[in-house]
C-alpha positions as CSV (number, residue, x, y, z in Angstrom):
1,K,-104.0,-106.3,-157.7
2,L,-101.1,-105.3,-154.9
3,L,-98.4,-104.7,-157.7
4,R,-100.5,-102.8,-159.8
5,R,-101.2,-100.5,-157.5
6,H,-97.5,-99.9,-155.5
7,D,-94.5,-100.3,-157.8
8,L,-93.0,-102.0,-154.7
9,P,-89.2,-102.3,-154.4
10,R,-87.8,-105.8,-153.8
11,W,-87.8,-106.4,-150.4
12,G,-91.4,-105.4,-150.3
13,L,-92.4,-107.4,-153.0
14,R,-90.9,-110.5,-151.0
15,H,-92.8,-109.6,-147.6
16,S,-95.8,-109.5,-149.3
17,V,-95.2,-112.6,-151.1
18,L,-94.4,-114.4,-148.0
19,V,-96.8,-113.1,-145.3
20,S,-99.9,-112.9,-148.0
21,H,-103.2,-115.5,-147.0
22,E,-105.4,-113.8,-149.3
23,V,-103.3,-113.8,-151.8
24,H,-101.9,-117.0,-153.9
25,P,-97.9,-116.3,-154.8
26,S,-98.6,-117.3,-157.9
27,R,-100.6,-114.1,-158.6
28,F,-97.6,-112.4,-159.1
29,L,-96.5,-114.1,-162.1
30,S,-98.3,-111.9,-164.1
31,R,-95.8,-109.4,-163.1
32,P,-92.2,-109.0,-164.2
33,S,-91.0,-108.1,-160.5
34,G,-92.9,-110.8,-159.2
35,Y,-92.1,-113.7,-161.5
36,K,-88.2,-112.8,-161.1
37,L,-88.5,-112.8,-157.5
38,L,-90.5,-116.3,-157.4
39,E,-88.0,-117.6,-160.0
40,S,-85.3,-116.9,-157.7
41,T,-87.1,-118.6,-154.7
42,K,-87.2,-121.6,-156.9
43,F,-90.9,-121.1,-156.6
44,I,-92.3,-121.8,-160.4
45,E,-90.7,-125.4,-160.1
46,T,-91.5,-126.9,-157.4
47,E,-95.3,-125.5,-158.2
48,R,-95.1,-126.9,-161.2
49,L,-94.5,-130.6,-159.8
50,L,-97.2,-129.9,-157.6
51,W,-99.7,-129.3,-160.4
52,D,-98.5,-131.8,-162.5
53,A,-98.9,-134.3,-159.9
54,Q,-102.2,-133.7,-157.8
55,Q,-103.4,-129.9,-158.2
56,N,-104.8,-130.3,-161.7
57,V,-107.0,-132.8,-160.2
58,V,-107.9,-130.9,-157.0
59,Y,-108.7,-128.0,-159.2
60,A,-111.2,-129.7,-161.1
61,Q,-112.8,-131.3,-158.1
62,N,-113.0,-127.3,-156.2
63,I,-115.0,-126.3,-159.3
64,D,-117.3,-129.6,-159.4
65,V,-117.8,-128.5,-155.8
66,A,-118.7,-124.8,-156.5
67,L,-120.5,-125.8,-159.2
68,H,-122.8,-128.5,-157.7
69,A,-123.4,-125.7,-154.7
70,A,-124.4,-122.4,-157.0
71,C,-126.7,-125.1,-159.0
72,F,-128.1,-128.1,-156.9
73,V,-127.8,-126.8,-153.6
74,F,-131.4,-125.6,-152.1
75,P,-130.7,-121.9,-150.9
76,R,-131.4,-121.2,-147.3
77,R,-133.3,-118.5,-146.4
78,H,-132.0,-115.4,-146.3
79,S,-128.5,-116.3,-148.1
80,K,-127.3,-115.5,-151.6
81,S,-128.4,-117.5,-154.8
82,G,-127.3,-117.7,-157.9
83,D,-124.3,-116.5,-157.7
84,P,-122.0,-117.1,-160.7
85,V,-118.7,-119.2,-160.1
86,H,-115.5,-117.7,-161.2
87,P,-113.3,-120.0,-162.0
88,P,-109.6,-119.2,-159.1
89,P,-106.7,-118.5,-160.1
90,H,-104.5,-121.3,-161.9
91,F,-100.7,-122.0,-162.2
92,Y,-100.3,-122.0,-165.7
93,G,-103.0,-119.4,-166.2
94,E,-100.9,-117.2,-164.7
95,L,-97.9,-118.2,-165.8
96,A,-99.2,-117.7,-169.4
97,K,-99.8,-113.7,-168.7
98,S,-96.2,-113.3,-169.2
99,R,-93.8,-113.9,-172.3
100,D,-91.3,-115.4,-169.8
101,G,-93.9,-117.4,-168.7
102,C,-95.4,-118.3,-172.1
103,A,-91.3,-119.3,-172.7
104,L,-91.4,-121.5,-169.9
105,I,-94.8,-123.2,-171.0
106,R,-93.5,-124.0,-174.3
107,E,-89.8,-125.4,-172.6
108,W,-92.0,-127.6,-170.6
109,K,-93.9,-129.1,-173.6
110,V,-97.0,-128.5,-171.1
111,V,-99.9,-128.1,-173.6
112,P,-98.9,-131.3,-175.6
113,S,-99.2,-133.0,-172.1
114,L,-102.6,-132.0,-171.6
115,L,-103.6,-133.0,-174.4
116,A,-102.3,-136.4,-174.4
117,T,-103.9,-136.8,-170.7
118,V,-107.3,-135.6,-172.2
119,Q,-107.6,-137.6,-175.3
120,D,-106.4,-140.9,-173.0
121,P,-109.8,-142.7,-172.4
122,K,-107.8,-144.7,-169.6
123,Q,-107.6,-141.4,-167.6
124,P,-110.0,-140.5,-165.0
125,A,-112.7,-138.4,-165.3
126,L,-111.3,-136.1,-162.8
127,A,-107.7,-135.8,-164.4
128,R,-109.1,-135.7,-167.7
129,S,-111.3,-132.6,-166.4
130,G,-108.2,-131.2,-164.9
131,S,-106.1,-131.2,-167.9
132,L,-108.9,-129.2,-169.4
133,W,-109.4,-126.1,-166.9
134,A,-105.8,-126.3,-167.7
135,L,-105.6,-125.6,-171.1
136,G,-108.6,-123.0,-171.1
137,H,-106.2,-121.0,-168.5
138,V,-103.3,-120.9,-171.0
139,C,-105.1,-120.1,-174.1
140,S,-107.1,-117.2,-172.4
141,S,-104.2,-116.1,-170.6
142,A,-101.8,-116.4,-172.7
143,V,-100.1,-113.2,-174.4
144,D,-98.5,-115.1,-176.7
145,T,-101.5,-116.1,-179.0
146,A,-99.1,-118.4,-180.9
147,L,-100.2,-121.2,-178.0
148,V,-103.8,-120.4,-179.0
149,D,-103.3,-123.3,-181.7
150,K,-106.3,-124.8,-183.9
151,V,-105.6,-128.0,-182.5
152,I,-106.0,-127.2,-178.8
153,V,-109.6,-125.9,-180.0
154,V,-110.8,-128.9,-182.5
155,M,-109.7,-131.5,-179.7
156,I,-112.1,-129.5,-176.9
157,V,-114.8,-129.0,-179.6
158,N,-114.4,-132.9,-180.2
159,V,-114.7,-133.9,-176.6
160,A,-117.5,-131.5,-175.9
161,Q,-119.8,-133.4,-178.9
162,R,-118.7,-136.8,-178.3
163,D,-117.0,-137.7,-175.5
164,E,-118.5,-140.4,-173.3
165,S,-117.7,-138.8,-170.2
166,L,-120.6,-136.6,-169.5
167,A,-118.8,-135.1,-166.8
168,V,-116.1,-134.3,-169.3
169,R,-118.0,-133.0,-171.6
170,G,-119.6,-130.4,-169.5
171,T,-115.9,-129.1,-168.6
172,A,-114.9,-129.3,-172.4
173,L,-118.0,-126.8,-172.5
174,Y,-117.1,-124.4,-169.9
175,V,-113.2,-124.4,-171.0
176,L,-114.5,-123.2,-174.3
177,G,-116.0,-120.3,-173.2
178,M,-112.7,-119.1,-171.3
179,I,-111.3,-119.7,-174.9
180,S,-113.9,-117.8,-176.5
181,R,-112.8,-114.7,-174.1
182,C,-109.5,-114.3,-176.3
183,T,-109.5,-112.6,-179.8
184,R,-107.4,-115.8,-181.3
185,G,-109.7,-118.1,-179.2
186,R,-112.7,-116.8,-180.4
187,E,-111.8,-116.8,-184.0
188,L,-110.5,-120.2,-184.0
189,L,-114.4,-121.0,-182.0
190,E,-116.0,-119.5,-185.1
191,R,-114.7,-121.6,-187.7
192,Q,-115.6,-124.6,-185.9
193,G,-118.8,-123.2,-186.1
194,W,-119.4,-122.1,-182.5
195,A,-120.3,-118.3,-181.5
196,S,-120.1,-116.3,-178.7
197,P,-121.6,-113.0,-177.4
198,S,-120.3,-109.5,-178.3
199,N,-119.9,-109.4,-174.5
200,I,-116.2,-111.3,-173.9
201,A,-116.8,-111.2,-170.4
202,L,-119.2,-113.2,-170.3
203,G,-117.4,-116.3,-171.3
204,I,-120.1,-118.4,-173.5
205,C,-119.8,-120.2,-176.0
206,L,-122.5,-122.6,-178.3
207,P,-122.9,-124.2,-181.4
208,K,-124.6,-122.1,-183.7
209,D,-126.8,-124.8,-185.0
210,I,-127.9,-126.5,-181.7
211,Q,-130.3,-128.5,-183.3
212,H,-127.8,-130.5,-186.0
213,N,-124.9,-130.1,-183.4
214,L,-124.1,-133.6,-181.3
215,L,-123.2,-131.2,-178.4
216,F,-126.5,-131.8,-176.8
217,K,-127.3,-135.0,-178.6
218,L,-126.6,-138.6,-176.1
219,P,-125.6,-141.6,-177.9
220,Q,-128.1,-144.6,-177.9
221,T,-127.9,-147.3,-175.3
222,G,-129.8,-150.4,-174.1
223,Y,-131.8,-150.2,-171.1
224,E,-130.5,-153.5,-169.0
225,G,-132.5,-153.1,-166.3
226,S,-131.7,-152.3,-162.3
227,P,-131.3,-154.8,-159.8
228,A,-134.2,-153.7,-157.7
229,S,-136.5,-154.6,-160.5
230,L,-136.0,-158.1,-160.4
231,K,-138.3,-161.0,-158.9
232,F,-136.7,-161.9,-155.7
233,E,-138.3,-164.8,-154.0
234,L,-137.1,-166.6,-150.2
235,P,-135.0,-169.8,-151.1
236,R,-136.0,-173.2,-150.0
237,D,-133.4,-175.2,-148.0
238,S,-134.0,-178.9,-147.5
239,N,-132.1,-178.2,-143.7
240,P,-134.8,-176.9,-141.3
241,A,-132.5,-175.2,-139.3
242,R,-131.0,-173.6,-142.4
243,Q,-134.3,-172.4,-143.4
244,E,-135.2,-171.0,-140.5
245,I,-131.9,-168.8,-140.5
246,L,-132.9,-168.2,-143.7
247,T,-136.6,-166.7,-143.1
248,A,-135.1,-164.6,-140.5
249,V,-132.8,-163.0,-142.2
250,W,-135.5,-162.2,-144.6
251,S,-137.6,-160.6,-142.1
252,L,-135.4,-158.2,-141.2
253,T,-136.0,-156.5,-144.2
254,N,-139.9,-156.0,-142.8
255,F,-140.3,-152.9,-140.3
256,V,-143.1,-155.0,-138.1
257,T,-141.1,-158.1,-137.8
258,S,-137.4,-157.1,-137.6
259,E,-137.0,-156.7,-134.0
260,A,-138.0,-160.1,-133.6
261,S,-136.1,-161.5,-136.1
262,A,-133.1,-160.0,-134.6
263,R,-133.8,-162.0,-131.8
264,N,-134.3,-164.8,-133.1
265,L,-131.6,-164.8,-135.0
266,R,-129.4,-164.2,-131.8
267,R,-131.4,-167.1,-130.2
268,L,-130.5,-169.5,-133.5
269,K,-126.8,-168.4,-133.0
270,S,-126.2,-169.8,-129.7
271,L,-128.3,-173.5,-130.7
272,T,-127.1,-173.7,-133.6
273,P,-123.6,-171.9,-133.8
274,H,-122.2,-174.4,-136.6
275,L,-124.2,-172.9,-139.3
276,F,-123.4,-169.5,-138.5
277,A,-119.8,-170.6,-139.3
278,D,-120.8,-172.0,-143.1
279,P,-119.4,-170.1,-145.8
280,A,-122.2,-171.3,-148.3
281,L,-124.6,-169.9,-146.1
282,Y,-123.0,-166.4,-145.0
283,F,-122.6,-166.1,-148.9
284,A,-126.5,-166.7,-149.3
285,V,-126.9,-164.3,-146.9
286,L,-124.8,-161.9,-148.3
287,R,-127.0,-162.2,-151.6
288,F,-129.6,-161.0,-149.8
289,M,-128.2,-158.2,-148.2
290,S,-126.8,-156.8,-151.7
291,A,-130.4,-157.2,-153.2
292,L,-132.9,-156.1,-150.4
293,K,-132.9,-152.9,-148.0
294,F,-131.6,-153.4,-144.4
295,R,-131.3,-150.9,-141.7
296,P,-127.4,-150.4,-140.9
297,A,-127.8,-152.0,-137.5
298,Y,-129.1,-155.1,-139.1
299,R,-126.4,-155.1,-141.8
300,R,-123.6,-155.0,-138.4
301,L,-126.0,-157.9,-136.8
302,L,-125.2,-160.3,-139.9
303,H,-121.7,-159.2,-140.0
304,E,-121.5,-160.2,-136.5
305,L,-123.0,-163.2,-136.2
306,F,-121.4,-165.0,-139.1
307,D,-117.9,-163.1,-138.2
308,E,-116.2,-167.4,-137.8
309,A,-117.6,-167.8,-141.9
310,L,-114.6,-167.3,-143.1
311,N,-111.8,-167.7,-140.6
312,T,-109.7,-171.3,-141.8
313,R,-108.2,-172.3,-145.3
314,K,-111.1,-174.5,-145.7
315,H,-113.7,-171.5,-145.6
316,L,-111.7,-169.3,-148.2
317,D,-111.6,-172.0,-150.2
318,V,-115.6,-173.0,-150.4
319,W,-116.0,-169.1,-150.7
320,D,-113.4,-168.7,-154.1
321,E,-115.8,-171.5,-155.2
322,L,-118.4,-169.5,-154.3
323,T,-117.3,-166.3,-156.0
324,V,-116.4,-168.2,-158.8
325,A,-120.1,-170.1,-159.7
326,L,-121.6,-166.3,-159.2
327,P,-123.8,-165.9,-161.9
328,T,-123.8,-162.6,-164.0
329,D,-127.4,-162.2,-165.3
330,G,-128.4,-160.6,-161.8
331,P,-129.3,-161.6,-158.0
332,A,-130.2,-165.3,-158.0
333,D,-129.7,-168.1,-155.5
334,V,-128.1,-171.3,-156.5
335,R,-129.0,-174.4,-154.0
336,R,-126.0,-177.1,-153.7
337,K,-126.6,-180.4,-154.9
338,D,-126.6,-181.8,-151.3
339,G,-129.5,-179.4,-150.8
340,R,-127.7,-176.4,-148.8
341,T,-127.9,-172.9,-150.0
342,G,-124.9,-171.4,-151.7
343,A,-123.4,-172.3,-154.6
344,G,-120.4,-174.2,-156.4
345,P,-118.5,-174.7,-159.4
346,K,-121.0,-177.9,-159.9
347,D,-124.1,-175.8,-158.6
348,E,-128.0,-176.1,-160.9
349,P,-129.2,-172.8,-160.4
350,T,-132.2,-172.3,-159.1
351,E,-135.4,-169.9,-158.4
352,S,-134.1,-166.1,-159.1
353,L,-133.8,-164.4,-156.2
């Protein structure tokens, strides 16, 4: 805005870039004088490396936070709600607003790199979303319409309709709305069966045939159940002292008996410290903690009571055996042949927790 209002001399623009805290320097890339100045200060190359390394992901995170605040945070009294979320300036979007910037985008092969990231299922969802936002800014801002390629639009449409990550699909839908704000992008989306309102400033794009489009259809998956719904029973141990410890740990989940159980556990620790150094018993207690609801203070207490359970190499070897033999079909208690609660390579499972 500053450059549009005033034809600043070179020194004035340099001063504005250096001292401004409200306007990011990338804003000046859209003006010829700003582009030349920032190019002379090596700002463009440095900023490119920064965005490729981390800023694309940070940008996607900031957008997610803003959308969550606008859509899901309950507004406080006397506060504004329902305000639209405007995407902040993007380095590649500002760069695409000038012919020189478009030439750099082609030279750096930015678009093929972004496409490769989006199409790579091994990439984190945030990295793919960040690349989608970058593509949306390039396509919606480019003065060179050749950058708005059919391959980009077809790929983003496919992501919005079929990608396994719902977060990435949602980002793709927003990006298609951005692309629909330019004439070339609107034409390509029309060919793919997507329509936009006459007011291009709205940035909304949806499929013409919503009922048969895959946009709002999710793949069918089988429900595997929840650990919270599994039957969890107190296991039985042949050793009375160990059984008393397990019962006391179990009682920590009861609000009425939790304080008395905590005192009882401290008493048992003073009477039988060797049991609290047994990695097998500690393992059984951790199984409780993974499936039952304990207050944070009692979780900390249990870790403190069993602080010597993994102190020696022998303890760690036993722990490795217990971990390898851990069942994969949900929380379950395993009793060792010697009557101790725990697990081992040749252990036989008992009743499910």
